[in-house]
C-alpha positions, 0 to 999 in steps of 0.5 A: 095135574101132573105133580104133587102139590100141597102146602100151607097158606094163610086165610083171613077170618073174622073174630066172633063178636062174642070173643071181642066182647068178652071182658076176661079175654085179652084186648084184641086190636083187630076184628080179623085173624090169620088161620093156617090152611092147607091147599092142594094142587088138585083143588081139593078143599084145604083144612085148618091146621092151627092146632097141629104140632110140627110132627102132625103136620109132617105126618099129614103131608106124608099121608097126602103124598102117599094118597097121591102116589096110590091114586096115580098108580091106578090106570083108571085115575089117569084122566084125573092126573094127566096122561103122561105122568108116568112117561115123565122123568 
């Protein structure tokens, strides 16, 4: 990995039988739902952000970028981020 990569993708998940059978819930037309999940270029596991506000998502991505910059500035981590990262303009 030589560049910071982070984003949001859609992950398909099944709706629980309990919710499908609930009489007080609105009618659900499908057994699956789409959940917004983060992804990272360094193959770390992403996480569900469906309940984040817009500002929380922006803040979270800035924290991830700050983490990337911090890790990439240490020579001991060079093997994980690419040997020529600092030489590129």
